[in-house]
C-alpha positions as CSV (number, residue, x, y, z in Angstrom):
1,M,60.7,84.4,107.3
2,K,63.2,86.0,109.5
3,Q,63.5,83.0,111.1
4,K,64.4,81.2,108.5
5,K,67.1,84.0,107.6
6,V,68.7,83.9,111.2
7,I,68.8,80.5,111.2
8,G,70.6,80.4,107.5
9,S,72.9,83.5,108.8
10,V,74.0,81.1,111.9
11,V,74.4,78.4,109.7
12,L,76.3,80.1,107.5
13,H,78.2,81.9,110.4
14,L,79.2,77.7,112.1
15,A,80.1,76.8,108.5
16,M,82.6,79.5,108.1
17,Y,83.8,79.2,111.4
18,G,84.1,75.5,110.9
19,L,86.3,75.7,107.9
20,A,88.4,78.6,110.0
21,L,89.4,75.9,112.2
22,I,90.0,73.4,109.7
23,T,92.4,76.4,108.2
24,V,93.9,77.2,110.9
25,A,94.2,73.8,112.5
26,P,97.7,72.2,111.5
27,F,98.9,75.7,112.8
28,L,98.0,75.3,116.2
29,W,99.0,71.8,115.9
30,M,102.3,72.7,114.6
31,L,102.8,75.8,117.8
32,M,101.9,73.3,120.8
33,T,104.1,70.7,119.6
34,S,107.2,73.6,119.7
35,F,106.0,73.6,123.7
36,K,105.9,69.8,123.3
37,T,108.3,67.0,125.2
38,L,109.1,64.4,122.9
39,P,107.2,61.7,124.7
40,D,104.1,64.3,124.1
41,I,105.0,64.1,120.8
42,L,105.4,60.5,120.0
43,T,102.1,59.6,122.6
44,Y,99.6,57.5,120.5
45,P,96.8,58.6,120.1
46,P,98.3,62.1,120.1
47,V,96.8,65.1,122.1
48,W,96.8,68.2,121.8
49,W,97.8,70.2,124.6
50,P,101.0,69.6,126.4
51,K,101.0,67.8,129.2
52,E,104.5,70.0,130.3
53,F,104.8,73.1,128.5
54,I,108.8,73.4,128.1
55,V,110.8,76.5,125.9
56,D,113.8,74.0,125.3
57,N,113.1,73.2,122.5
58,Y,113.5,77.0,121.2
59,V,117.0,77.2,123.0
60,N,118.0,73.9,121.3
61,A,116.8,74.7,117.9
62,F,118.5,77.9,118.0
63,S,122.1,76.6,119.7
64,A,121.8,73.9,116.4
65,A,123.0,76.1,113.9
66,P,123.3,79.7,113.6
67,F,119.5,80.6,112.9
68,G,120.4,84.3,113.3
69,R,122.0,84.7,110.3
70,F,119.5,82.6,108.7
71,Y,117.1,85.0,109.3
72,F,119.1,87.9,108.1
73,N,119.4,86.4,105.1
74,S,116.0,85.1,104.6
75,V,114.2,89.3,105.1
76,V,117.6,90.9,103.5
77,I,117.0,88.4,100.6
78,A,112.8,88.9,100.4
79,V,113.2,93.2,101.7
80,A,115.3,93.0,98.4
81,V,113.7,91.5,96.1
82,T,110.1,92.8,97.1
83,I,111.3,96.5,96.7
84,G,112.9,95.0,92.6
85,Q,109.9,93.5,92.1
86,I,108.0,97.4,92.5
87,I,109.8,99.0,91.2
88,T,110.4,96.9,88.1
89,C,106.5,95.5,88.3
90,S,105.6,99.0,88.3
91,M,107.5,100.9,85.6
92,A,106.6,97.6,83.2
93,A,102.7,98.3,84.1
94,F,103.0,101.6,83.3
95,A,104.5,101.2,79.9
96,F,102.1,98.2,79.1
97,A,98.7,100.3,80.8
98,R,99.1,103.6,80.1
99,L,102.3,104.1,77.2
100,R,101.5,103.8,73.1
101,F,104.1,101.7,71.0
102,W,103.6,99.3,68.4
103,G,102.9,95.9,69.4
104,R,102.6,96.9,72.9
105,D,99.8,94.1,73.2
106,V,101.0,91.6,71.5
107,L,104.5,91.9,73.4
108,F,102.6,92.1,76.9
109,Y,100.9,88.8,75.7
110,I,104.0,87.0,75.4
111,F,105.6,88.1,78.3
112,L,102.8,86.9,80.3
113,G,102.8,83.7,78.1
114,T,106.2,83.2,80.0
115,M,103.9,82.4,82.9
116,M,103.0,79.2,82.0
117,I,106.7,77.8,81.8
118,P,107.4,75.9,84.5
119,G,109.9,76.8,87.1
120,Q,111.5,74.2,87.1
121,V,112.5,74.7,83.7
122,T,114.4,77.5,83.5
123,M,116.1,76.6,86.7
124,I,119.4,75.4,85.1
125,P,119.7,78.0,81.9
126,G,119.2,80.2,85.4
127,F,121.9,78.1,87.2
128,M,124.9,78.5,84.4
129,M,124.1,82.1,83.4
130,L,124.9,82.9,86.9
131,Y,127.5,80.6,87.2
132,W,129.9,82.2,84.3
133,L,128.9,85.0,85.8
134,G,130.5,84.1,89.5
135,W,127.5,85.1,91.2
136,I,127.5,80.8,92.3
137,D,126.8,81.3,96.5
138,S,126.1,85.4,96.9
139,Y,123.2,87.8,97.1
140,A,123.1,88.0,93.7
141,A,121.8,84.4,92.8
142,L,119.2,84.8,95.5
143,I,118.0,87.9,94.4
144,V,119.0,89.4,91.0
145,P,116.8,86.7,89.5
146,G,114.0,87.3,90.9
147,L,114.0,91.0,90.0
148,A,111.9,91.2,87.7
149,S,107.9,89.2,87.7
150,A,105.4,88.6,85.0
151,F,102.9,88.6,87.4
152,G,103.2,91.3,89.5
153,T,103.8,93.3,86.3
154,F,100.1,92.1,85.5
155,L,98.7,92.1,88.7
156,L,99.9,96.0,88.3
157,R,99.0,96.5,85.4
158,Q,95.0,95.4,86.3
159,F,94.8,98.0,89.0
160,F,96.5,101.2,86.5
161,L,93.5,100.6,84.1
162,T,91.0,101.2,86.1
163,I,92.5,105.0,87.4
164,P,90.5,107.3,85.1
165,R,92.7,108.9,82.4
166,D,91.4,112.5,83.0
167,L,93.6,112.5,86.3
168,E,97.0,111.4,83.4
169,D,95.5,114.7,80.6
170,A,94.9,116.9,83.8
171,A,99.1,116.0,85.0
172,S,99.5,116.3,81.8
173,I,98.2,119.5,81.1
174,D,100.1,121.4,84.1
175,G,103.9,120.1,82.9
176,C,104.2,116.8,84.5
177,G,106.2,114.1,82.5
178,R,105.6,110.4,82.1
179,F,108.3,109.4,85.1
180,G,106.2,112.8,87.5
181,L,102.9,110.8,86.8
182,L,103.7,107.5,87.6
183,W,105.8,108.6,90.7
184,R,103.1,111.3,91.3
185,I,99.9,110.1,90.6
186,I,100.0,106.5,89.2
187,L,101.7,104.7,92.5
188,P,100.3,106.7,95.3
189,L,96.7,105.8,93.9
190,S,98.0,102.2,93.7
191,K,98.4,101.0,97.3
192,P,96.1,98.5,97.7
193,A,98.0,96.5,94.9
194,L,102.1,97.7,95.9
195,A,101.1,95.8,99.3
196,T,99.1,93.0,97.7
197,L,102.7,92.5,95.3
198,A,104.7,92.9,98.2
199,V,102.8,90.2,100.4
200,F,103.0,87.8,97.9
201,T,106.1,88.7,96.5
202,F,107.7,88.3,100.0
203,M,105.6,85.3,101.7
204,G,107.2,83.0,97.9
205,V,110.9,84.5,98.7
206,F,111.0,84.1,102.2
207,N,109.9,80.9,101.6
208,D,111.4,79.1,98.7
209,F,113.5,76.7,98.9
210,L,114.6,74.9,96.0
211,W,116.4,77.7,94.2
212,A,118.5,78.9,97.1
213,L,119.1,75.1,97.6
214,I,121.0,75.2,94.2
215,V,122.8,78.4,94.4
216,V,123.7,77.9,98.5
217,N,126.8,76.2,99.1
218,S,127.8,78.0,102.4
219,E,126.4,77.7,106.0
220,E,126.6,81.3,106.6
221,M,124.6,82.1,102.7
222,R,122.1,79.7,103.7
223,T,119.0,81.0,104.2
224,V,115.5,80.1,107.0
225,Q,114.0,77.7,104.7
226,L,117.9,75.7,104.3
227,G,118.2,76.0,108.1
228,L,115.0,74.2,109.0
229,A,116.3,71.3,107.0
230,I,119.1,70.0,109.6
231,F,116.4,68.8,112.2
232,R,115.5,66.0,110.0
233,D,117.8,63.6,109.0
234,R,117.9,60.0,107.3
235,Y,116.6,58.4,110.0
236,Q,115.1,60.5,112.1
237,T,113.3,63.8,112.8
238,D,113.2,66.3,116.0
239,W,109.9,67.4,115.8
240,G,109.7,69.7,118.7
241,Q,113.0,72.0,117.7
242,L,111.5,71.7,113.6
243,M,108.0,72.6,114.9
244,A,109.9,75.4,117.0
245,A,112.3,76.3,113.9
246,S,109.4,76.6,111.9
247,V,106.6,79.0,114.2
248,T,109.5,81.5,114.5
249,A,110.1,80.9,110.3
250,T,106.1,82.0,110.4
251,L,105.9,84.8,112.1
252,P,108.4,88.1,109.5
253,I,105.5,86.9,106.9
254,L,102.9,86.7,109.6
255,L,103.9,91.0,110.1
256,V,104.2,91.6,106.6
257,F,100.5,90.5,106.6
258,F,99.0,92.0,109.3
259,V,100.7,95.6,108.4
260,A,99.8,95.5,105.0
261,Q,96.5,93.9,105.7
262,K,93.9,96.7,105.0
263,Y,96.0,97.0,101.6
264,F,96.5,93.4,100.9
265,I,92.1,92.8,100.6
266,K,91.4,95.7,98.8
267,G,93.9,95.2,96.3
268,I,92.5,91.6,95.8
269,T,89.3,93.2,95.4
270,L,89.8,95.8,93.0
271,S,92.4,94.2,91.1
272,G,92.5,91.8,87.6
273,L,88.7,93.4,87.0
274,K,89.3,94.7,83.9
275,D,91.0,94.3,80.6
């Protein structure tokens, strides 16, 4: 019996390692390609390991366009939207989870139903509103539409529901108001959910391409994802420089994930389990 458990554990671990390798393989290929020469990239059958490691792709990629400015734009936009969503979604989630008012549940389900509307449907009306406001090709056009999120509100509401109401009653007896309850009791206990929302939001905004493509006209307002498109034209693609720029584009996301990893995993485990 013990031998069967050992064999089963070994098989399970081998399967997990195999799936992990399949998942990581595209990223490893991207990393290896960023150090290859053009002949190595075009070699058939393809080779994983470069015959000669070069860093020219990275140098040429950053000299081909002002990627420093692109990274600055992407980081500023992603951080601003992330902070904005944490603020707005936490207040909305607190209202839906803790406050009692007429039509609360109906309003929440209507609010939640907006998640089923594809972003492509609201893209043109959103663009027209920004055009009338004169915000096209500005930080406002890239930040303001993302400051609220139905998904973030749902995620935080579900987590807030798991916090015992006894803490709320005790804080109210001590004279704590609703804002104080949110700031001093709910939010400190909701770090896993907040970290989860922060990671999802930062990744989504930093990797966004379509919305930035629509509202950005000038080169100085481009984001990293728009900058990557310069390595592809109608007839050919500079794969070495494209892979080098793509590797650097993933670094901020990896950094954010590893910083919030502990809270992120805990938030995924605990959120959304209670209605």
